[in-house]
C-alpha positions as CSV (number, residue, x, y, z in Angstrom):
1,M,119.1,93.3,71.0
2,A,121.6,90.5,70.8
3,S,122.9,91.9,67.5
4,K,123.2,95.3,69.1
5,R,125.1,93.8,72.1
6,R,127.5,91.9,69.8
7,T,128.3,95.0,67.8
8,A,129.0,97.0,70.9
9,S,131.2,94.2,72.3
10,R,133.2,93.8,69.2
11,S,133.9,97.5,69.2
12,V,135.0,97.5,72.8
13,G,137.0,94.3,72.3
14,N,138.9,95.8,69.4
15,T,139.7,98.8,71.5
16,A,140.8,96.6,74.4
17,K,143.2,94.7,72.1
18,S,144.9,97.9,71.1
19,A,144.9,99.5,74.5
20,P,148.3,99.6,76.2
21,G,148.6,97.4,79.2
22,H,146.5,94.7,80.8
23,K,144.8,97.0,83.3
24,S,143.4,99.2,80.5
25,A,142.1,96.1,78.7
26,L,140.5,94.8,81.9
27,K,138.7,98.1,82.5
28,R,137.4,98.2,79.0
29,V,136.1,94.6,79.1
30,A,134.5,95.3,82.5
31,S,132.8,98.4,81.0
32,A,131.6,96.4,78.1
33,L,130.1,93.7,80.4
34,R,128.3,96.4,82.5
35,A,126.8,97.9,79.4
36,E,125.6,94.5,78.1
37,I,124.2,93.5,81.5
38,S,122.3,96.9,81.9
39,E,120.3,96.0,78.7
40,L,119.3,92.6,80.0
41,E,116.6,91.3,82.3
42,D,117.6,89.5,85.4
43,G,118.9,86.0,84.6
44,E,119.3,86.5,80.8
45,P,122.4,84.8,79.3
46,L,125.3,86.8,77.9
47,G,126.9,83.6,76.4
48,S,129.5,81.0,77.2
49,E,133.1,81.9,78.2
50,E,134.4,80.9,74.8
51,E,131.8,83.1,73.0
52,L,132.4,86.1,75.3
53,V,136.2,85.9,75.0
54,K,135.9,85.9,71.2
55,R,133.4,88.7,71.2
56,M,135.4,90.9,73.6
57,G,138.6,90.2,71.7
58,V,140.7,89.7,74.8
59,S,142.6,86.8,76.4
60,R,140.9,84.3,78.6
61,P,142.7,85.4,81.8
62,T,141.7,89.1,81.2
63,F,138.1,88.1,80.6
64,R,138.0,86.0,83.7
65,L,139.3,88.9,85.8
66,A,136.6,91.2,84.4
67,A,133.9,88.6,85.0
68,K,135.2,88.2,88.6
69,L,134.8,92.0,89.1
70,M,131.2,91.8,87.8
71,Q,130.5,89.0,90.3
72,Q,131.9,91.2,93.1
73,E,129.6,94.0,91.9
74,Q,126.8,91.4,92.1
75,I,125.6,92.0,88.5
76,L,126.8,88.7,87.0
77,T,126.2,85.0,87.8
78,I,128.4,82.3,86.5
79,R,126.9,78.8,86.1
80,R,129.2,75.8,85.4
81,G,128.3,72.6,83.6
82,P,125.7,71.8,80.9
83,G,123.5,74.8,80.2
84,G,126.0,77.0,82.0
85,G,127.5,80.3,81.1
86,F,127.4,83.9,82.1
87,F,124.0,85.4,83.2
88,S,122.9,88.9,84.1
89,K,122.0,89.7,87.6
90,K,120.1,92.8,88.7
91,P,121.8,94.5,91.7
92,T,119.6,94.8,94.8
93,T,119.2,97.7,97.1
94,K,120.3,95.5,100.0
95,A,123.8,95.1,98.5
96,V,124.3,98.7,97.7
97,A,122.8,100.0,101.0
98,H,125.1,97.6,102.9
99,M,128.2,99.0,101.3
100,A,127.0,102.6,101.9
101,A,126.3,101.8,105.5
102,V,129.9,100.4,105.9
103,F,131.1,103.7,104.4
104,L,129.1,105.7,106.9
105,Q,130.3,103.6,109.8
106,G,133.9,104.2,108.7
107,R,133.3,107.9,108.8
108,H,132.0,107.7,112.3
109,V,128.6,109.1,111.4
110,T,126.4,109.6,114.5
111,L,122.8,108.6,115.0
112,K,121.8,112.3,115.2
113,Q,123.2,112.9,111.7
114,V,121.3,109.9,110.4
115,M,118.0,111.1,112.0
116,L,118.4,114.6,110.6
117,A,118.7,113.2,107.1
118,F,116.4,110.2,107.4
119,W,113.3,111.3,109.1
120,P,112.3,114.2,106.8
121,L,112.3,111.7,103.9
122,F,110.0,109.6,105.9
123,V,107.4,112.4,105.8
124,D,108.0,113.0,102.1
125,I,107.4,109.3,101.3
126,A,104.0,109.5,103.0
127,R,103.1,112.3,100.7
128,W,104.3,110.6,97.6
129,A,102.8,107.2,98.5
130,V,99.2,108.3,98.2
131,Q,99.8,109.1,94.5
132,Q,101.1,105.6,93.6
133,P,99.1,103.0,91.8
134,D,97.2,100.3,93.7
135,S,99.8,97.7,92.8
136,T,102.5,99.6,94.6
137,L,100.5,99.8,97.8
138,L,99.6,96.1,97.9
139,P,102.5,95.2,100.2
140,L,101.4,97.9,102.7
141,K,97.8,96.7,102.5
142,A,99.0,93.1,103.4
143,F,101.2,94.5,106.2
144,L,98.3,96.4,107.7
145,A,96.0,93.3,107.5
146,S,98.7,91.3,109.3
147,E,99.0,94.0,112.1
148,R,95.2,94.1,112.6
149,A,95.2,90.4,113.2
150,K,97.6,90.8,116.2
151,P,96.5,91.8,119.7
152,N,96.3,95.5,120.6
153,D,96.9,95.3,124.3
154,N,99.5,94.2,126.9
155,S,99.7,90.7,125.3
156,Y,101.4,92.3,122.3
157,T,105.2,92.0,122.8
158,I,108.1,94.3,122.1
159,A,109.7,91.5,120.1
160,E,106.6,91.4,117.9
161,Y,106.8,95.1,117.3
162,L,110.5,95.0,116.4
163,S,109.8,92.2,113.9
164,S,106.9,94.2,112.4
165,E,108.9,97.4,112.3
166,S,111.6,95.7,110.3
167,A,109.0,94.5,107.9
168,F,107.4,98.0,107.7
169,H,110.7,99.6,106.9
170,H,111.3,97.1,104.2
171,I,108.0,98.0,102.5
172,Y,107.8,101.7,103.2
173,P,110.7,103.2,101.2
174,A,109.4,101.6,97.9
175,L,106.1,103.4,98.3
176,G,107.7,106.7,97.2
177,G,108.1,105.4,93.7
178,N,111.7,106.8,93.5
179,A,114.6,104.4,93.4
180,V,117.1,107.1,94.5
181,T,115.2,108.0,97.7
182,E,114.5,104.3,98.3
183,L,118.2,103.6,98.3
184,F,119.0,106.5,100.6
185,Y,116.3,105.4,103.0
186,R,117.5,101.8,103.1
187,T,121.1,103.0,103.6
188,C,120.2,105.1,106.6
189,F,118.0,102.4,108.1
190,D,120.6,99.7,107.6
191,F,123.3,101.9,109.1
192,S,121.2,102.6,112.2
193,A,121.2,98.9,112.8
194,T,125.0,98.9,113.1
195,L,124.9,101.3,116.1
196,Q,124.9,98.9,119.1
197,H,123.6,101.1,121.8
198,E,120.6,101.3,124.2
199,T,117.3,100.9,122.3
200,I,114.4,103.3,122.7
201,Y,112.1,100.3,122.1
202,N,112.3,99.0,125.7
203,D,108.9,100.2,127.1
204,L,105.7,98.5,126.0
205,E,103.5,101.5,126.6
206,R,105.8,103.6,124.3
207,V,105.9,100.8,121.7
208,L,102.0,100.6,121.6
209,A,101.9,104.3,121.0
210,Y,104.3,104.0,118.1
211,R,102.3,101.1,116.7
212,A,99.1,103.1,116.9
213,M,100.6,106.0,115.0
214,R,102.1,103.7,112.4
215,T,98.8,102.0,111.9
216,R,97.1,105.4,111.4
217,L,99.8,106.3,108.9
218,C,99.2,103.1,106.9
219,E,95.5,103.7,106.9
220,A,95.8,107.3,105.7
221,I,98.1,106.2,102.8
222,L,95.7,103.4,101.8
223,A,92.8,105.9,101.9
224,R,95.0,108.2,99.7
225,D,94.7,111.0,102.2
226,G,98.0,112.9,101.7
227,K,97.4,115.5,104.3
228,L,96.5,113.0,107.1
229,A,99.4,110.7,106.0
230,T,102.0,113.5,106.4
231,V,100.5,114.5,109.7
232,F,100.9,111.0,111.2
233,A,104.3,110.5,109.6
234,A,105.4,113.8,111.2
235,R,103.9,112.8,114.6
236,L,105.6,109.5,114.6
237,N,108.9,111.2,113.8
238,E,108.4,113.7,116.5
239,A,107.6,111.0,119.1
240,L,110.6,109.0,118.1
241,I,113.0,111.9,118.3
242,N,111.6,113.2,121.6
243,D,111.9,109.8,123.1
244,L,115.3,109.4,121.7
245,Q,116.4,112.6,123.4
246,F,114.7,111.5,126.6
247,V,116.6,108.2,126.6
248,R,119.9,109.9,125.8
249,G,119.4,112.2,128.7
250,H,119.0,109.3,131.1
251,A,121.3,106.7,129.6
252,G,123.8,108.9,127.9
253,R,123.4,107.1,124.6
254,A,120.6,105.6,122.5
255,S,119.8,104.1,119.2
256,I,117.0,102.7,117.1
257,V,118.4,99.2,116.7
258,L,116.5,96.9,114.4
259,K,117.6,94.0,112.2
260,P,117.7,95.2,108.6
261,A,115.0,93.6,106.5
262,E,115.8,91.6,103.4
263,H,115.6,93.8,100.3
């Protein structure tokens, strides 16, 4: 693979040399770095600065600018000192979802628009999850075990629910086995956390009802009962949307406000 990467880099480097203008060379080196990084595992070395400058066939300042762009895209790590160099870094859904959420915020997207796009996917993931291998469902199994260890009465707090809900929404989108829908889900969820309005999670009785439906959803997925899983996913959606409309009717505004989980 290393030989393959060197050949590709030399080809791009030669093109970069002959390309008119610094900006054109910068773009070509950046493209070459992205291509190399995409072939590597997380943390694999690309080489030292001296090696990469020579391989890319560009000036040191141009290479450094290209490397800086890769750092900003969060796909490159630079380590200084002995044993240092340039290392690949796999992008996380957290970084991408955050930028997409910033975009949505700038477009003044409403909670209603998010709900319309987000919640149908919630039901689809329940259907897809039952078809996933056991290894994919292990985080959900651990989450359910943790929930069962907690009280199921008035001693359970809203703060506990909010914490567990963030954990659940960190696990749930990956259960669909589709990186595209996972990213879309996380974007919508993270964006909803930027809407600083009244929360619908302000009543313990309502929260306990949500928790019970969420538990039944988890149980159905782990039992690989697709029909029951989609039923409880749809019921949870319906309850949230109905309560959201109720709160909006009384307070004029509402939101599902949760701290985004670490991706």
